[in-house]
C-alpha distance (Angstrom), angle and dihedral (degrees) to the residues before:
residue distance angle dihedral
X1 . . .
X2 3.80 . .
X3 3.77 113.4 .
X4 3.77 130.6 -168.0
X5 3.76 135.4 -171.4
X6 3.82 109.9 -53.6
X7 3.80 89.9 -19.3
X8 3.82 119.6 99.7
X9 3.80 92.2 -178.8
X10 3.79 94.1 72.8
X11 3.81 102.4 -115.9
X12 3.81 112.5 124.9
X13 3.80 108.4 -117.5
X14 3.75 121.3 -113.9
X15 3.83 110.2 -101.1
X16 3.77 108.4 -84.8
X17 3.77 113.8 -92.7
X18 3.81 91.0 6.9
X19 3.76 131.3 106.2
X20 3.82 136.2 161.5
X21 3.78 89.9 -81.7
X22 3.81 96.4 55.1
X23 3.79 108.9 137.1
X24 3.78 123.5 -115.1
X25 3.83 92.6 -118.8
X26 3.83 89.8 55.9
X27 3.79 91.4 51.7
X28 3.78 91.3 46.0
X29 3.81 89.5 52.5
X30 3.80 90.2 54.0
X31 3.79 92.3 47.4
X32 3.79 90.9 53.5
X33 3.80 88.6 61.1
X34 3.79 91.7 62.7
X35 3.79 114.2 111.8
X36 3.83 121.3 -143.8
X37 3.81 91.5 -101.0
X38 3.80 90.0 50.7
X39 3.80 89.9 54.9
X40 3.80 90.5 47.4
X41 3.81 90.2 52.7
X42 3.80 92.4 47.0
X43 3.79 89.6 53.5
X44 3.81 91.6 49.7
X45 3.80 91.4 51.0
X46 3.79 90.6 46.1
X47 3.81 89.4 58.5
X48 3.82 101.4 32.7
X49 3.83 102.4 29.3
X50 3.81 103.3 -146.9
X51 3.80 143.4 27.0
X52 3.78 135.6 173.4
X53 3.79 121.1 -120.3
X54 3.80 90.1 -105.1
X55 3.79 92.1 51.4
X56 3.80 92.4 51.7
X57 3.80 90.1 48.2
X58 3.81 91.6 50.9
X59 3.79 91.6 49.9
X60 3.79 101.0 50.5
X61 3.81 117.2 -6.8
X62 3.78 136.6 78.3
X63 3.80 93.6 -129.9
X64 3.79 142.3 0.0
X65 3.82 93.6 -108.6
X66 3.81 92.9 59.7
X67 3.80 91.3 45.1
X68 3.80 92.2 49.4
X69 3.81 92.6 51.7
X70 3.79 93.0 50.6
X71 3.81 93.8 44.5
X72 3.80 91.6 50.8
X73 3.81 90.5 50.2
X74 3.80 91.9 50.6
X75 3.79 89.0 48.5
X76 3.81 92.1 53.0
X77 3.80 89.3 51.0
X78 3.81 92.1 50.5
X79 3.80 94.9 -113.9
X80 3.79 92.5 115.6
X81 3.80 134.9 26.4
X82 3.77 125.1 -149.6
X83 3.79 138.9 -163.7
X84 3.80 140.5 165.1
X85 3.77 142.2 174.7
X86 3.78 120.6 -93.9
X87 3.81 106.6 -113.7
X88 3.80 130.8 176.1
X89 2.95 126.9 -117.3
X90 3.78 106.0 25.0
X91 3.77 125.4 -6.3
X92 3.76 137.2 -83.0
X93 3.77 121.5 -114.4
X94 3.79 113.4 -97.0
X95 3.79 117.6 -101.4
X96 3.81 112.7 -140.7
X97 3.80 128.3 -148.5
X98 3.80 135.8 160.5
X99 3.78 116.6 -69.7
X100 3.77 123.7 -155.6
X101 3.81 96.3 -83.7
X102 3.79 90.8 48.5
X103 3.80 91.3 49.4
X104 3.81 90.0 47.0
X105 3.79 90.3 53.1
X106 3.82 90.4 54.5
X107 3.81 91.0 47.1
X108 3.81 94.0 50.0
X109 3.80 91.9 44.3
X110 3.79 94.8 49.4
X111 3.78 97.4 37.1
X112 3.80 94.6 -114.9
X113 3.80 131.6 136.1
X114 3.79 114.9 -75.9
X115 3.83 109.4 -118.5
X116 3.78 123.2 -130.2
X117 3.82 116.8 -109.1
X118 3.81 90.2 -114.6
X119 3.80 90.5 56.2
X120 3.79 90.8 55.2
X121 3.82 91.6 45.7
X122 3.81 89.7 53.2
X123 3.79 90.9 48.1
X124 3.80 91.5 53.1
X125 3.81 91.5 46.5
X126 3.80 91.3 52.4
X127 3.78 90.8 48.8
X128 3.81 92.4 48.8
X129 3.83 91.8 49.9
X130 3.80 96.8 40.7
X131 3.83 115.7 119.5
X132 3.82 86.3 -145.8
X133 3.80 93.3 62.0
X134 3.85 94.8 97.5
X135 3.81 89.2 49.9
X136 3.80 92.2 49.6
X137 3.79 92.0 48.6
X138 3.80 89.5 47.8
X139 3.80 93.0 52.1
X140 3.80 91.7 46.1
X141 3.80 89.8 46.6
X142 3.81 90.3 55.8
X143 3.79 91.8 56.2
X144 3.80 92.3 39.8
X145 3.80 88.4 57.9
X146 3.80 90.1 54.6
X147 3.80 94.7 43.9
X148 3.80 92.2 47.1
X149 3.80 91.1 48.5
X150 3.80 89.8 52.0
X151 3.83 90.7 51.7
X152 3.79 90.8 62.3
X153 3.82 103.7 28.2
X154 3.82 119.1 74.3
X155 3.79 114.4 -137.6
X156 3.81 95.0 30.5
X157 3.78 129.5 101.6
X158 3.78 140.1 171.5
X159 3.79 95.6 -146.2
X160 3.81 97.9 175.4
X161 3.80 131.4 28.2
X162 3.77 116.4 174.2
X163 3.78 124.5 -177.8
X164 3.79 123.9 -134.5
X165 3.80 88.5 -100.9
X166 3.80 92.3 53.9
X167 3.81 90.5 47.4
X168 3.80 89.6 51.9
X169 3.79 90.9 53.8
X170 3.81 90.8 53.5
X171 3.81 101.7 36.0
X172 3.80 99.7 38.4
X173 3.79 112.0 -173.7
X174 3.80 95.9 -26.0
X175 3.80 96.7 84.9
X176 3.80 137.0 -5.7
X177 3.82 110.1 -146.8
X178 3.79 120.8 -177.9
X179 3.78 88.7 -137.8
X180 3.78 146.1 -23.5
X181 3.77 128.5 -132.7
X182 3.79 143.6 171.1
X183 3.79 114.0 -147.8
X184 3.81 124.2 -169.9
X185 3.78 127.3 -169.9
X186 3.80 127.9 164.2
X187 3.82 90.1 -8.4
X188 3.81 91.7 -56.5
X189 3.80 116.8 117.4
X190 3.78 133.3 -161.2
X191 3.82 121.0 -169.0
X192 3.78 111.8 -162.8
X193 3.77 149.4 171.3
X194 3.79 114.3 -137.5
X195 3.79 126.7 -137.8
X196 3.80 107.9 -172.8
X197 3.80 108.1 -163.2
X198 3.80 119.3 -165.6
X199 3.80 93.9 -178.1
X200 3.80 89.6 -98.3
X201 3.82 94.0 116.4
X202 3.81 129.3 58.2
X203 3.81 118.5 -114.0
X204 3.80 88.2 -109.7
X205 3.80 91.0 63.5
X206 3.81 92.1 47.8
X207 3.80 90.1 51.8
X208 3.79 92.3 48.7
X209 3.79 89.3 59.7
X210 3.81 90.4 63.7
X211 3.80 91.3 68.6
X212 3.79 87.7 59.8
X213 3.79 92.1 51.1
X214 3.78 90.9 50.2
X215 3.81 89.9 51.7
X216 3.80 89.8 47.9
X217 3.79 92.2 51.5
X218 3.78 92.1 48.7
X219 3.81 92.5 47.9
X220 3.80 97.9 44.7
X221 3.79 106.7 20.2
X222 3.81 90.0 -126.8
X223 3.80 102.9 150.2
X224 3.79 96.8 -167.3
X225 3.78 121.0 154.9
X226 3.80 116.0 -114.3
X227 3.80 110.0 -129.8
X228 3.79 117.7 -163.7
X229 3.77 115.9 -165.2
X230 3.83 107.7 -158.6
X231 3.81 128.1 -168.7
X232 3.81 103.1 -130.3
X233 3.84 138.6 19.4
X234 3.80 89.7 -117.2
X235 3.80 92.2 57.4
X236 3.78 90.1 45.9
X237 3.82 92.5 51.4
X238 3.79 92.1 48.6
X239 3.78 91.7 49.9
X240 3.82 92.8 50.3
X241 3.79 90.9 52.6
X242 3.78 88.7 58.7
X243 3.79 96.0 38.5
X244 3.81 91.5 62.5
X245 3.79 90.8 70.6
X246 3.79 100.2 34.1
X247 3.83 110.8 122.1
X248 3.81 93.7 -139.1
X249 3.80 88.5 60.6
X250 3.80 103.9 33.2
X251 3.80 98.2 36.9
X252 3.78 101.0 34.8
X253 3.75 141.0 40.2
X254 3.79 96.6 -98.1
X255 3.79 113.3 139.5
X256 3.83 113.5 -150.1
X257 3.81 125.7 179.6
X258 3.79 131.2 171.7
X259 3.77 141.2 -160.5
X260 3.79 130.8 -176.9
X261 3.78 126.7 -130.4
X262 3.80 94.4 -118.6
X263 3.81 91.9 72.7
X264 3.77 110.6 108.8
X265 3.80 92.2 -165.8
X266 3.79 116.1 101.0
X267 3.85 114.8 -94.5
X268 3.79 88.3 -115.1
X269 3.79 88.1 60.2
X270 3.83 133.1 80.8
X271 3.81 96.8 -65.0
X272 3.82 100.9 108.2
X273 3.80 119.9 102.0
X274 3.82 113.6 -163.3
X275 3.79 117.4 -148.0
X276 3.80 111.2 -88.4
X277 3.80 94.0 16.7
X278 3.79 131.1 106.5
X279 3.81 99.5 -159.7
X280 3.77 124.5 73.2
X281 3.77 119.5 -129.1
X282 3.77 139.6 -157.0
X283 3.78 115.1 -99.1
X284 3.81 92.4 -111.9
X285 3.82 90.9 51.1
X286 3.79 96.7 56.5
X287 3.80 114.0 117.4
X288 3.77 115.8 -114.6
X289 3.80 94.9 -131.8
X290 3.79 137.0 29.0
X291 3.80 92.7 -109.0
X292 3.81 94.1 62.5
X293 3.80 108.2 98.0
C-alpha cells in the first residue's frame, strides 16, 4: 500500500493551511521563504520527478540527517510531497516529488498556468502507483551517483543531465533514451545516451533499440556513446554475444558499452565494457564511436 504523510489511504495531503482558494499574496509569501537550495531542488524535481531522501542528500547536502530535516520542513509547508511503500519490518525511504507550492513556484517562474492542488495530488498519486517508479528511481540514481562523485572529486563534472522527457523532445521517434549525460574527468569527456535495463525486457528488444540510435546519429550527427546498464553479469555476457554481430555496431560507427548492476565500483570508474573489447574502461575513457580502439 502507498502511504503518505498522516494519511494511510495513500492520497497526498493538501499542503497545510492551503486550499484551492488560497490567495496569490499568501502563495507569494510562501515562495519568498524559499532558500536558493530549495529552488535548486524544486527545479531538479520539476525535470526529474522523484528522488529518495538519500539521493537528495547525495546531490546537495553534507549528510542525510540535514537533508531529511529540510525535506520534512518543505513537506510541511506544501513545497514538496512525499510517499513510500509500507514494508515490514522497518520502513522504506521516502520518495519526494513536487507539492503544490513547489509546482506553483515553477509555474510563476516560467509564466505557465498555476495548477490546482488536486491536480498536483493526482500527479503524485499516479507517480506513487506507477509500475515504472523503480525504473525512474534507478535512472535518477545513476545520474545522482555521477553528480555526487563530481561534488567530491576535483577534475570531474557532470556537465549535462537530461531526463527521459527531455530526451524525447530532442530525439522524437528515432530513439528513446532513458537519459543523456556528458561526463568529464581529467579533461576527457564522454557524451552518452543511457539505457537502464532492469531485466524487464528481452535482449531482442534491447538490440532493436540500437537501430533507432543509429538512425538518430545519422539524422543529427550526435555521436554519443550508448551505455547499457544491465542487472547481472550473465545478462551482460549474453547481450555482448549478440552485439558482436549487430549491424548497428559492426557496420556503423555506433559505440556501445555495458556494465552490470553487481559492480560495486562507481559508474564513473572502470566498469564499462565496450563491444568487441575484453578490458573495462572508465566512463571518461570510452571512445565516442565504434571505430575507436
